[in-house]
C-alpha angles and dihedrals in degrees: 000000000000135000107246106176147338139212134200125210124192107204137173140301093028109304138122120207126197125204119194119193130201136199090250094061094253114133131192131202130210137173110224108174146129109206107255094008102073094134093053093051091044091058091049092051090051091053094047093047090059086076095047107047107101093024130112106260095210104079092074097163091057092046090050092051092047093051092046106034104032091068116078089217115051144164129036131110100289101047095038092049090051090050089046096057093045091048091051091052092048091052090048089054093046093050092050091047091056093034091235136115114258091249090063090056089053095055102285133284126295094196138034098210140014133208116253131197132213127225118239128190123010141253089306104037115218127143096023099143095073092040091054091051090052096051092045087051087054090058106269117136096192136042137186130208140173108263102208147006118238117320131192120227086265113019141165120292086226088075089051090051091050092051093047092049091055092052090045088054091053093049091048091049098050105028130226099300096069120085116233120201113196115204113205085185092208088287093117124077122214099265094054094036091063091052095044094047091053093047092051097055093090090064094053100227118203087231144327112238127214094347084180133013115279088245086066097046091133086073091063090077091062093042090051089056090058099052144030092213111118111256120222129189142145113098089113095045116092113190145022087264091059090052096045095085099048092046094049090045092061096219101108123080101182130030122206111193114173116232090215095048107031102063098284130259095331096055099034092054088056092047089051092052091049090053092049089058088058093046090248123147126236124227109163117219112238122157086146140089137305097275093054090048092049090051090049091053092053090056092042089054092059100036116088092198095055108113108162139011129217115222132178105222105138095359115155092249093061098081101139103023138014134204097267093056093075101049129074099218107047092182089076088082097039107149116212126181090344094308136099125210118241107251109249101189122112117290113350090353099241134097115220118221094232095182090056091046092053092049094050092046093061097081111011124165118227110246117219128181116242122265112230129195132192121238089265091057098254120132114267127208111259 
């Protein structure tokens, strides 16, 4: 079997899909994208695929190493996202070739289902109490929300009070049995993160996410000394080498690699195993499309330390299209009692509606994240 060609489709709301074709009629799908930088990742995919067309798609480990190691410059969000999408598509092909789900090719699954959480609120969280009540009413047992708006390095305690009151409203709305993930989104700098984490303890969050930017991971050690809330990070870390320091440091409780950013299935499985050796939980980041989610679930199926999965159904970014729009069998992602079943079809376990993908790719708008500024005019972290 040989790879014969590939196509890329930029589709709303902010996703990039990759289709790889073979001379045996087997096709694989991947989702290589950095939100807001789809064109950059697309160019990287095109360059990397130059070395794969004409090759046997099955030796995935060798292909991964060639894509990663044969370039003098490596790593980072663009290149690793390009590798991720290609890797997903190659696993999809391999599973279809052997008529087996990807998890079977990685040793078999250790779970049948995994808990999922639903996003509430938006970039600027406001009336989240009622939103939380609605998603819990729909069957979810965990939610996640942005914790704050923009914060300066040192900011007013009034903003802390506002953030805490929103989270208090969610806890009051859903009771104590529902998990609440609070995403600091890298908007909070170390001095305010210490204060906010301490103030939130009374509401027993499931975790606080990215309390500081990943470039400032050394600050997590000090933040961890100020709170017993589990600390999660990793969506802006792209390889096992990026995760090595935080795992060895012992101040992270949950890692959140993204299957479309951190080198795909091949790399994220290795990151998950590294984390398990440090008694750290896995909760893959995935505010993306159906291919990325399907890839996450294959890794979740084989990772003992996976405990919850992010998914984007109804997320505030999905204004024009949602994850179910692009797959033929929507029941694959049927959520029940806060859990989703691991897809057991060949490959990634989903069937892409290619006709719909092609239609939506004809006139797509380029998504860009907002640019925020503080009151003094300086750029704020979004």
